[in-house]
Structures are given as C-alpha cells and as structure tokens.
C-alpha positions as CSV (number, residue, x, y, z in Angstrom):
1,M,-50.6,-37.6,-32.4
2,A,-49.0,-36.3,-29.2
3,D,-46.0,-38.7,-29.7
4,I,-45.5,-37.4,-33.2
5,F,-45.4,-33.8,-32.0
6,N,-43.0,-34.8,-29.2
7,E,-40.6,-36.4,-31.8
8,I,-40.8,-33.3,-33.9
9,D,-39.9,-31.1,-30.9
10,E,-37.0,-33.4,-30.1
11,D,-35.7,-33.2,-33.7
12,L,-36.0,-29.4,-33.6
13,R,-34.0,-29.1,-30.3
14,R,-31.3,-31.4,-31.6
15,D,-31.0,-29.3,-34.8
16,Q,-30.8,-26.1,-32.8
17,L,-28.1,-27.6,-30.5
18,K,-26.1,-28.8,-33.5
19,R,-26.3,-25.4,-35.2
20,L,-25.2,-23.7,-32.0
21,W,-22.4,-26.2,-31.5
22,D,-21.2,-25.8,-35.1
23,R,-21.2,-22.1,-34.7
24,Y,-19.8,-21.7,-31.2
25,S,-17.9,-24.9,-30.5
26,T,-14.5,-23.2,-30.7
27,L,-15.5,-20.4,-28.4
28,I,-17.0,-22.9,-25.9
29,L,-13.9,-25.1,-25.9
30,A,-11.7,-22.0,-25.5
31,V,-13.7,-20.7,-22.5
32,A,-13.6,-24.2,-20.9
33,F,-9.9,-24.4,-21.4
34,L,-9.4,-20.9,-19.9
35,I,-11.5,-21.9,-16.9
36,V,-9.5,-25.1,-16.3
37,A,-6.2,-23.3,-16.9
38,G,-7.2,-20.5,-14.5
39,V,-8.1,-22.9,-11.7
40,A,-4.9,-24.9,-12.2
41,G,-2.9,-21.7,-12.3
42,W,-4.5,-20.4,-9.1
43,R,-3.9,-23.7,-7.3
44,G,-0.3,-23.6,-8.5
45,Y,0.1,-20.1,-7.2
46,E,-1.4,-21.0,-3.8
47,Y,1.0,-24.0,-3.6
48,Y,3.9,-21.7,-4.5
49,Q,2.8,-19.1,-1.9
50,A,2.5,-21.9,0.8
51,Q,6.0,-23.2,-0.1
52,Q,7.4,-19.6,0.1
53,A,5.8,-18.9,3.4
54,R,7.1,-22.2,4.8
55,E,10.6,-21.4,3.7
56,V,10.6,-17.9,5.1
57,G,9.1,-19.2,8.4
58,E,11.9,-21.8,8.7
59,R,14.5,-19.1,8.1
60,Y,12.9,-16.9,10.7
61,F,12.9,-19.6,13.3
62,A,16.4,-20.6,12.4
63,A,17.5,-17.0,13.1
64,L,15.7,-17.1,16.4
65,K,17.6,-20.2,17.3
66,L,20.9,-18.4,16.6
67,S,19.8,-15.7,19.1
68,T,18.7,-18.3,21.7
69,D,22.1,-20.0,21.3
70,G,23.9,-16.8,22.0
71,D,25.0,-16.1,18.4
72,H,23.6,-12.5,18.3
73,K,25.9,-11.4,15.5
74,G,24.8,-14.3,13.3
75,A,21.2,-13.8,14.3
76,E,21.4,-10.1,13.4
77,E,22.8,-10.9,9.9
78,A,20.1,-13.6,9.4
79,F,17.3,-11.2,10.3
80,R,18.9,-8.5,8.1
81,Q,18.8,-10.9,5.1
82,L,15.3,-12.0,5.9
83,G,14.2,-8.4,6.1
84,R,15.4,-7.9,2.5
85,T,14.2,-11.0,0.9
86,G,11.2,-12.1,3.0
87,H,7.5,-11.3,2.3
88,G,4.3,-10.9,4.2
89,G,4.9,-9.8,7.8
90,Y,8.3,-11.3,8.1
91,P,10.3,-8.2,6.9
92,L,8.8,-6.1,9.7
93,L,9.3,-8.8,12.3
94,S,12.8,-9.3,11.1
95,A,13.6,-5.6,11.3
96,L,12.4,-5.5,14.9
97,R,14.5,-8.6,15.8
98,E,17.5,-7.2,14.0
99,A,17.3,-4.1,16.2
100,A,16.9,-6.2,19.3
101,E,20.0,-8.2,18.3
102,S,22.0,-5.0,18.0
103,A,20.9,-4.0,21.4
104,M,21.9,-7.3,22.9
105,Q,25.4,-6.8,21.5
106,G,25.6,-3.4,23.2
107,E,25.2,-1.6,19.9
108,T,22.7,0.8,21.5
109,A,23.1,3.6,18.9
110,A,22.5,1.2,16.0
111,A,19.5,-0.3,17.7
112,L,18.0,3.2,18.4
113,K,18.5,4.1,14.8
114,A,16.8,0.9,13.6
115,Y,13.9,1.3,16.0
116,D,13.4,5.0,15.0
117,A,13.4,4.0,11.3
118,I,10.8,1.4,11.9
119,A,8.6,3.7,13.9
120,A,8.9,6.5,11.2
121,S,8.1,4.3,8.3
122,P,4.7,4.9,6.8
123,S,4.3,1.2,6.0
124,T,4.6,0.2,9.7
125,P,1.2,-0.5,11.3
126,P,0.5,1.8,14.4
127,T,0.8,-1.0,16.9
128,F,4.2,-2.1,15.7
129,A,5.3,1.6,15.4
130,G,4.5,2.0,19.0
131,L,6.4,-1.2,19.9
132,A,9.5,0.2,18.1
133,R,9.1,3.5,20.0
134,I,8.8,2.0,23.4
135,R,11.7,-0.3,22.9
136,A,13.8,2.6,21.8
137,A,12.6,4.5,24.9
138,Y,13.8,1.8,27.2
139,L,17.2,1.7,25.4
140,A,17.4,5.5,25.5
141,L,17.3,5.5,29.4
142,D,21.0,4.5,29.3
143,V,22.3,6.9,26.7
144,E,20.0,9.9,26.5
145,E,19.0,12.7,28.9
146,R,15.7,12.8,30.6
147,P,14.0,15.3,28.1
148,A,14.9,13.1,25.2
149,V,13.6,10.0,26.9
150,E,10.4,11.8,27.9
151,A,9.9,13.0,24.3
152,R,10.0,9.3,23.2
153,A,7.6,8.0,25.8
154,T,5.1,10.7,26.6
155,P,3.2,10.4,23.3
156,L,2.4,6.8,24.1
157,V,0.8,7.7,27.5
158,V,-2.7,8.0,26.1
159,G,-5.8,6.0,26.9
160,G,-6.2,3.0,24.8
161,N,-2.6,2.9,23.6
162,P,-1.4,-0.7,24.1
163,W,2.1,0.7,25.2
164,R,0.8,3.2,27.8
165,H,1.8,1.1,30.8
166,S,5.4,0.7,29.4
167,A,5.6,4.4,28.7
168,R,4.6,5.2,32.3
169,E,7.3,2.9,33.5
170,V,9.9,4.5,31.2
171,L,8.9,8.0,32.5
172,A,9.2,6.8,36.1
173,L,12.6,5.4,35.5
174,A,13.7,8.5,33.7
175,A,12.6,10.7,36.6
176,W,14.3,8.4,39.1
177,K,17.5,8.4,37.2
178,A,17.4,12.2,37.0
179,G,17.0,12.4,40.8
180,D,13.4,13.6,40.7
181,A,11.8,11.2,43.2
182,E,8.5,13.0,43.4
183,A,7.9,12.8,39.6
184,A,9.0,9.1,39.7
185,K,6.5,8.4,42.6
186,K,3.7,10.1,40.6
187,R,4.3,7.9,37.6
188,I,4.5,4.8,39.9
189,D,1.2,5.7,41.5
190,E,-0.4,5.9,38.1
191,L,0.7,2.3,37.5
192,L,-0.3,1.0,40.9
193,N,-3.8,2.7,40.8
194,D,-4.7,1.6,37.3
195,A,-6.8,-1.6,37.4
196,E,-5.9,-2.4,33.8
197,V,-2.2,-2.5,34.5
198,P,-0.8,-6.1,34.2
199,R,0.7,-7.6,37.3
200,A,4.2,-7.6,35.9
201,F,4.2,-3.8,35.7
202,T,2.8,-3.4,39.2
203,A,5.4,-5.8,40.6
204,R,8.2,-3.7,39.1
205,A,6.5,-0.5,40.2
206,E,6.4,-1.7,43.8
207,I,10.1,-2.6,43.6
208,L,11.0,0.8,42.2
209,M,8.8,2.5,44.9
210,A,10.7,0.5,47.6
211,L,14.0,1.7,46.2
212,I,12.9,5.3,46.2
213,R,11.7,5.1,49.8
214,A,14.9,3.3,50.8
215,A,17.0,6.1,49.2
216,A,14.9,8.8,50.8
217,G,15.5,7.4,54.3
218,P,19.2,8.1,54.5
219,A,18.7,11.4,52.7
220,K,16.2,12.6,55.3
221,A,18.5,11.4,58.1
222,A,21.4,13.3,56.6
223,T,19.3,16.5,56.3
224,A,18.1,16.2,59.9
225,Q,21.7,15.9,61.2
226,T,22.8,19.1,59.3
227,Q,20.0,21.2,60.8
C-alpha cells in the first residue's frame, strides 16, 4: 500500500511541475537568458576596463620616458593629452606631471598657474591639492616676494599635514632669501627638533643653517670694525 501512495505522490508532483513549466517556461527561460547575458556583459565590461587601464598606463609611462630622455616639451604635450582622454587617477597625475614639465622648461608662470588650478579644483583630493600647493610654493621662491610665498606655505604648516615639513623648509628659504636670518633659523630649528622629520629634510636644514652662520660671521666682523 505504501508503494501505491508513493507512486501517486510522484505522479502528482510531476503533474504540478508540468503545469508550472507550461505556464512559466517562457518567463523562466527569459530570466535565465538575462542572467547569462548579464554575467557575460559584466565580464566583457571588466575586460574592456582592464584593456583601457593598460593602454592608459602604457601612455603614461611612455610620457615619463620622454621626460627621462630630456624631451620635456614632448612629455608636456603627452601628459596634456592624457589628462584630457585618460580615466581613473591618470588625469590628475598627468596634470601634475604636465605642470612639472613646464617648470623643468623654465616656464615658471605656466607651472604656477597649473599647480594653482589643480589645488583649487573641488575634484582634487586634499593630499594631492597639498602636493600641488607645496610644489607651487617651491617654484614661487624664485619669482614671488616673501609674503606671497608665505601665503602659499603657511596653511600647510599644521600638525598631521603630510606637507608640513616641506612647508617649513619653504618658509625658512623665503626668510633667508629676504635677509631675515633669525626667522630662517627659527624655521630650521623647527625642522631639526621634530623627531618626525625625515632625514632628507634635516640634512638640508643643517646645510642651510651652516650657510646662515657662515654669512653671519663676515657680517659680524664688518660690524665690529665700524664700531
């Protein structure tokens, strides 16, 4: 008897499945097709993105090679084009490199303008905006007066800012260039007494301090002779 009931249950299940299939087979096949097509489309998009990223990366490193080989004009143009047509992080990196290539060609005004535009753009992440500002501050040492240079660097001298050590160095150089040895020494002391300052900065700070002291020696001697 149990076998008969089992066979009846099996027949009922088959009938139910057949009715469901007859009613919803088109929908089931359509959903299955959409799932397969969606997976295939996503894989295709991932492949396309990978190919695009590879192409842009190759163009970026080709532009870097132009710069390394001394063709700064060609590198500048290559980075400009990449900034217009690249995607991901490459447009920002290319804009920074384009400004650097201008600076290496002695086009300081153009480089400053480019760095200022990068720093002012709302789409630029804070770290990269700071990088653009500090690079502009270093360039400004040669073409702008001390107050303008300080206006660029001072906002970066805050705890936790990744560019604070560079900003202190810029402020020290601006003071020294303006003949304010005491202000320069104060900024140098800040660098030398900060345990977080990288060795490269302290090495340059020590050299600058030695130059200031060397310049102060003859000045003191001249002052003593006139008294």
